[in-house]
N, C-alpha and C positions, 0 to 999 in steps of 0.2 A: 385214693385221692392224693395228688401231689401237693405238699405243703408250699405255700407262697407261690402258687402257679402263675401269679401275675408277673413273675420275673422271667418266665419262659419267653424265648423268641417265638415267632409264629411257626417256624420250622420245627422247633422242639415241641410246641403244643400239638401240631399236627401228628407228629410221631407218637405222642402220648395218647391222643385220641385213637389212633390206629391200633395201639397195643391194649387199649381198654384201661389204661392207668389214669385217665382223666376224661371228664365229660365237658361239654361246652358250658353247661350250667355252672359247673365248678369253676371253670376258668373265668366266666363273666362275673360270678360272685366275688372271686378273688380280686379282679380288676376294680370292681365297684368299691370293694373294701379299701383298696389302696387309694382310690380317688377320694373317698370320704376322709381318709386319714391324712391326706396331704394337700388336697386342692384348695383348702382355705388360705394357704399361703402362696401356692403356685398360680392358681386361677387360670388354668389351661382351658376350661370348658365354658362355652357360651350357652350350651344347652345339653342336658343329659336326662335321659329317661330310663332309669334302671329297670323298671317293671317291663317296659316294652322290650328292652334288650334281653331280659331273662326269658320272656315269652318266645323270642326268636331263638334263644339258646335251647329251650325245651324242644322246639320244633326240629332244630338241627339234630339233637340227640335222638329224637323219635325216628327221623329219616335214616340216621345211621343204623340204629338198632333194627329197623325194618329191612335193611339190606338194599335200600334204594340208592340210586346214583347220588354221589356227593361231588361238590365242586372243589376247586383247588384251594379255597380258603374256608371250607365248610366248618362253621362253628367258631371262627376267629373274629374277635371284636376289633373294629377299626374306627378311628376318629376321622372326621371330615372337617376341613377348613370351612369356616362359616361364610363362605361365598358360593358354596355348592348347593344347588337346590335339592331338597329332599322333602317330598310330600309328607305331611304329618309331623314335620319338625320345622321350626322357624329357621329362616335364613336371613340374618340381620346385618351381615357385611361390616360388622365393627362400627356401626354408626346408629345413633338414635333415630335417624331418618327412617330406617327400616325396622324399627323396634316391633317385634311380634310378627313380622312379615312371614306369610306362608304361601306356598305355591301348590297348585294341583298337580304339577308335573315334577319329575325328578330328572336330574342330570344324567346324561348317557353313561357316565362313569359309575353312577350309583346303580344303574341297571346292571352293569357288568359285575359289580360287587355282589349284588343280590343273586345273580345267576351263579356266581362262584360259591354261594353259601355263606358269605361274610355277614357278620352282625354289625349293623351301624349303631355304635354305642352312643354317638352324639356329635355335636358340632363344636369344633375347637375355635378359640378366640383368634381373631385376625386384627390387624391394624385397620384404621379407618379406611373403608373402601379399598382394602388391600394395597394401600399406598404407604406413606412415610410416617404418619402420625401414630405413635404407639398407643396401645391399649393397656389393659391391666395385668397381663401375664408376666410372671417372674421366671427367672432362670432356676431350674430345679437344683443345680449344684450350689447356688448361692442366691437367695431371693433378693439380695441387694443389687443384683445385676440383671440386665435385660436378657431375654431369650433370643433376641433378634426379631426380624420381621420380614415380610408381612405374615408368614406362616407361623406366627409366634406360638399359638396353642398347640399346633400339630407337633412341632419339634419338642416342646416342653412335655406334652402328654406321653410321648414315647420315651423320653429321657427319664421321666418320673415313674415309669413302669405302670402307667395308667392303662395303656393299650400297647400291644406289640407292634402295631402298624398304624400309620396315619397318612392322609393325603393332604398335600399343599399345592401351591402354585408359585410360579416364578416368572416375573416380567423383567427383573433385573438380577436380584440375588436372593430371592425370598424363600428358596428351599435350601440351597447350599450354605448360605450364611448362618441361618438359625440352627441347622444341623451341626455346623462347626461349633457354634457357641454352646450348644446343649450336649455335645458329645455323642451324637447319634450318626448313623449312616444316612446320607441323603443322596437321592438319585433323581436327576432331571433327564429324562430320555430325549431323544431327538424330537424337535418340534414336529407335531403331526402324528406321533405315535399314540397319544392319548387324546380322546375327544374333549373339547371344551364346551360342548353344548350343555346349557344349564348351569354354567359357571359365570360369575360376574365378569363382564368384559371391561377391562381397563385399557387393553391395547390389542386389537385384532392381529396386529403384526408380530407382537412380542409375547403375549400371554402363553404360558406353557404349564402343564401339570406335572408334579413330581411327587416323590414318595419318601417317607421316613420309616426307618426300622432300626433294630439293634443288631443286625447282621447284614452282610452283603447279599446273602441268599434271600433274605426276607424282602429287601427292596426290589430285588430282581423278580421274585415271585409275585409281588403286588403289581409291578409294572406289567408283567405278562397278563395278569387278570384284567387290568384296566385297558390295555391296548386294543384298539379296534378301529376299523374304518367307519367314519360317520359322514354321511353325505351332507349334513347340515353344518359341518365345520369346514370352513374354506381352506384350512391348511392340513386337514386330515389326509394321511397317506393312503391312497387307494391301491395298496399292494401289501403283501405279507410283511410282517414285522419280525425283527430278530428274536430268537428265543433267549430271553434275558437270563432265566434260571440256568439254562444249559451253559451259557457263557460264564456265569458267576461260579459254576462248579467245575469248569474245565481247567486243565493244566495248559499253560502256554507252551506251544510246540518249540519255540525258540526264545531266547532271552529278549525281552522287549527293549525297544529304543525309545528314549524320551527326549522331549525338547523343553527347554526353559527359556522364557522370554525375559530379558532385562528391560522392563518397561519403565517409563519415567515415574509412574505412580508407585513403583515398588518401595519408594522412600516412605510411604505411608505405613509400612509394616512396623509393628512394635518390635522392640529388641528381641524379646523372647520368641516371637513368631519368626523373625528373620533367622535367629540362631537355630531354631528347630528345623526350618526348611533347609538351611545350609547343611545341617547334619545329615538330613535325608539325601541331599544331592551328593554329599561327600561319600556316603555309603554306596550310592549308585555309580559313582565314579565315571568311567568312560561311556557308560550307558546313557548319559545325559549330554546333549549338545546345547551349550549356552549360546543364545542368539541375541543380537542387537537389532530388533526389527525396525522397520521404517517408522518415522513419527506418525505416519498416517494410521498405523494400527492403534496407537494410543488415542488418536483423534476420534475413534469409533465411540468413545465414551460420550462425547457431545452428540453424536449421531443418535445413539440410543435414547438419550434424554429428550431430544427433539421429537422423535417418533412417539415415545411414551407419553409425553406431556400433551402433544397435539391430539393424540388419539383419545386419551381419557377425557380431555375437554370436549371432544366431539361425542364420544359414546355416552357419556353421562351428563350431557348438557342440560337435559330436562331436570335431572336430580339437582344439579348445582343451581339452576335458575330458580327453582321452586323452593329450595331449602337452604339458601345461602347463609341464613342466620344460624343454622345447625351444623355448619362445617367449621372445622378447626382453622385457626389463623394460618397455620403452616400450609394447609391444603389450599386455602384461599389465595395465598401468595403464589403458589405453583400454578393454579388455574388462571389467575390473572395474567401471569407471564405467558402461559400456554396459548391464551387467546390472541396474543400478539404475533404468534408464529404464522407466517403466510403459507398459503397452499404450495407455492413454489418452493419455499424452504423445506416444507414437509416432503414434497416429492423428490427433491434433491437428496434428502436424508434416506429415503427409501432406495434410491439408486445406489447410494454408497453401501447400504446394507446388502444389496444384491451383489455388489463387488466383493464384500467381505466373505459372503457365502462361497463365491467362486474361488477366492484365494484359499480358503481352508479346504475346499474340495481337492485342490491340488497339493496342498501342504502335507497331508497325511500319507502321501505316497511313500515317504521315507521314514515316517515315525509312527509308533503305535499309539502314543499319547503325549499330550502336553501336560507337564506337571506345574502346578501353580498353587499359591495360597488359596484357601477357601474364604478367608476373611483377613482383616488387618491384624488380628490378634485375638486376645480373650474378649469375652462379652463386655460391652461398656456397662457402666453403672446404670441402674434403672433411673429413668428420668433424663438421661443424656442421649436419647435417640436409640435406634435399633441397630446401629453399626453401619460401617461404610460398605456398600455393595460393589465397589469398583473392581474387585478381583473376580467378579462373576460377569461383569457387564459385556465384555467382548464375546464370550462364548454364548451367552443368552441371545445377544443380537443376531448371531449367526445360526442360532437354532441347534447348536451342537450338544451331544450328550455329555453330561457332567456328573461326576460322583465325588463325594467328599468322604474321606476315611478318618475316623477319630484316632489319630496317631500321636498327637503331641499334647503336652500339658504346659500351661503358661506359669508365670512367676507367682500368680495368686491361686494356683491349683485348679484353674478352670481349663476345660478342653480347648484345643485348637485343631482344626481339621487340615488335611492335605487334600488338594483337589486334583483330579485327573480329568482331562478333556479328550474326547476321541472324535473320530470322523463321523459325519452324519450317517445315520441308518446302519452303523456298525456298532451299535450299543453293546451287543454280546461280546465283541472283541474288547471293548473298553472294560467291561466287567471282568473278563478273563485277565486282562492286564492288572486291574485293581487287586484281584485275588493273588496274582503273582507278587505284587508289591507288598501286600500284607505279609505274605509268607516269607518273602526274602528278607524284609526288615526284621521280622521276629527272629528268624534263624541267625541273622547277623548279630543282633543284640545278644542272643543267647550265647553265641560263640565268644563274644567279647566279655560276657559276664557283667554287662552294665544295663 
């Protein structure tokens, strides 16, 4: 048995399973022990059933010992954002409206996890209806701070060593931002790589599934497992997907070229985040091209908000109409505003979204990745919101693959991520570039002795 096995990444745990140094039961027991020891202050979990998880782990160990086929995540515990339907577990979507809600069906991504041998440990806390109003989860690095949102519990659970992997969603910045605040790796693949069937729909045009882990290889592995074509998801890609893990483990054949956009809202960066990003750009030197993009690029923030608000008001109209008194004041304000958006304004926003997608399809001919902040800085204080998502908005709108690397530390000792964005459906190349950046920065820092 490996002591404190809850600290292992998924990749390390799989190696330990293969060598016989660890069983799935031992890993799950260790994770449950860590949850019991710390979740009273972090509050990452909306639902947890340790007995069921241990029963799943016992079955995984039996299958392995019998020499039967095992999947890519065989015996690995995973947390799911509480907007993902799982039969036999409640899916409550961060609101009392759905308290105790259970479904007979499971999300397509849950089927993929089960086929891969993963153990669904439980459901992680989300903000109200996966939107802006914060719930109870705290930042594991300092519980006086927010973990971000809306995938609050997923990011916190991975950062607190409750599980090596967790699944979240992003409609604006809900994977990349909490990963940055909690100091984990976060990866949102190209829109359409992972099915959204059985996931709460807030925006059919913008909702995307993403992953949290404690290594680049781990988020790549989880994405490979989740990715599939789903005829019931209107944006699902009906073609082969990039091999994410191969990309995350590959050496870059040539030195990557990066782009940095000097956008008007970069002034929202905190001093420590700005200084940290500038230090990274300075190390990269001529490998980064700084650009002054047209103002229309920054205007995409308004376009994303219009689409998001219009669609959530449409998709969840019945929920809002029947349960208005159970909705937070902040969400009521947004929905009231959303219902004033005309169909013409909405359709115009969709047209601009399509133009943005076309722009980025051509842009990456000359660049391997855009480098950008993952968030405005360190996590805000708990009770002051879940942080500004604006540094994720453009890329989410365009459906581009994004990854955040936990490279920086702020003035209060809290993590700050650095984001890389790549071309659509070339997620493997983005992960290869991310691996190169990690290695290059580490080597440069070691040479300088700082």
